[in-house]
C-alpha positions in Angstrom: -3.8 -28.8 23.9 -4.1 -25.5 22.0 -1.0 -24.0 20.5 -0.3 -20.5 21.7 0.4 -18.1 18.8 2.6 -15.1 19.4 3.1 -12.3 16.8 4.7 -8.9 16.6 3.8 -6.0 14.3 6.7 -3.6 14.0 7.4 -0.3 12.3 10.0 -1.2 9.8 12.0 0.0 6.8 14.8 -1.9 5.2 17.7 -0.7 3.1 21.2 -1.8 1.9 23.0 0.4 4.4 21.7 0.6 8.0 23.0 4.1 8.8 21.8 5.5 5.5 18.3 4.1 5.8 18.1 5.2 9.5 19.2 8.7 8.7 16.8 8.9 5.7 13.8 7.6 7.7 14.3 9.6 11.0 12.8 12.9 9.8 9.8 11.1 8.2 9.2 8.9 11.2 9.6 11.6 13.8 7.3 13.9 11.9 4.6 11.2 12.0 5.2 10.5 15.7 4.9 14.2 16.4 1.6 14.4 14.4 0.2 11.5 16.4 1.7 12.6 19.7 0.3 16.1 19.5 -3.2 14.8 19.7 -2.2 12.5 22.5 -0.2 15.0 24.6 3.1 13.3 23.9 6.3 15.4 24.0 8.2 15.9 20.7 9.8 12.7 19.4 13.6 12.8 19.8 16.5 11.1 17.9 17.6 9.2 21.0 14.1 7.6 21.2 14.5 6.6 17.5 18.0 5.3 18.0 16.8 3.3 21.0 14.0 1.9 18.9 16.4 0.7 16.1 18.9 -0.8 18.6 19.1 -4.5 19.1 16.6 -4.4 22.0 14.3 -1.7 20.4 10.8 -2.0 19.0 11.7 -0.8 15.5 13.3 -2.7 12.7 15.1 -0.2 10.5 18.3 -1.3 8.8 19.9 -3.7 6.5 18.8 -7.3 5.8 21.4 -9.0 8.0 20.7 -6.9 11.1 16.9 -7.3 10.5 17.2 -11.0 10.3 19.2 -11.1 13.5 16.6 -9.0 15.3 13.6 -11.1 14.1 15.4 -14.3 15.1 16.3 -12.9 18.5 12.6 -12.0 19.1 11.6 -15.5 17.9 14.0 -17.0 20.4 12.8 -14.8 23.2 9.1 -14.9 22.6 8.5 -17.9 20.5 7.1 -15.9 17.6 4.8 -17.6 15.2 4.0 -14.4 13.3 5.9 -11.3 12.2 4.5 -8.3 10.4 6.6 -5.4 9.1 4.6 -2.1 8.9 6.6 -0.1 6.4 4.6 3.0 5.5 4.7 5.0 8.7 5.6 8.6 8.0 5.3 8.2 4.2 8.7 7.0 2.9 9.1 7.6 -0.9 7.8 5.1 -3.3 11.3 4.1 -4.3 12.3 3.5 -0.6 9.1 1.4 0.0 9.7 -0.7 -3.1 13.4 -1.3 -2.1 12.3 -2.2 1.5 9.7 -4.6 0.2 12.3 -6.1 -2.2 14.8 -6.6 0.6 12.2 -8.1 2.9 10.9 -10.5 0.3 14.2 -11.5 -1.3 16.6 -11.4 1.7 15.0 -11.2 5.1 12.0 -13.6 4.9 14.0 -16.4 3.2 16.8 -16.1 5.7 14.4 -16.2 8.7 12.6 -19.2 7.2 15.9 -21.0 6.6 17.1 -20.3 10.1 13.9 -21.5 11.7 14.0 -24.8 9.8 17.3 -25.8 11.4 
């Protein structure tokens, strides 16, 4: 029998403090969503959409390592994920923010997810 593979590709940005990274990223992310949305006839992107996206049940992962691990593991439990991809460059965060996000993902998030899934 073939094994069914399930993956998600999520807009993401990681920081040490969830509120700080969310507040930093919102103007960049909303500007990008507005650029894309203009050509597609979408209304302007609103903060409540963003806040819903970064909530526990939302489709964005923007926050600290602990919250991000919890969200990935919850999706794995719900959907049986075999793949996860964090798309971190939407809206053009600064080089420093991107490097910090990559560092947090590689040094904190990925190892914790792997450890939890081995149990």
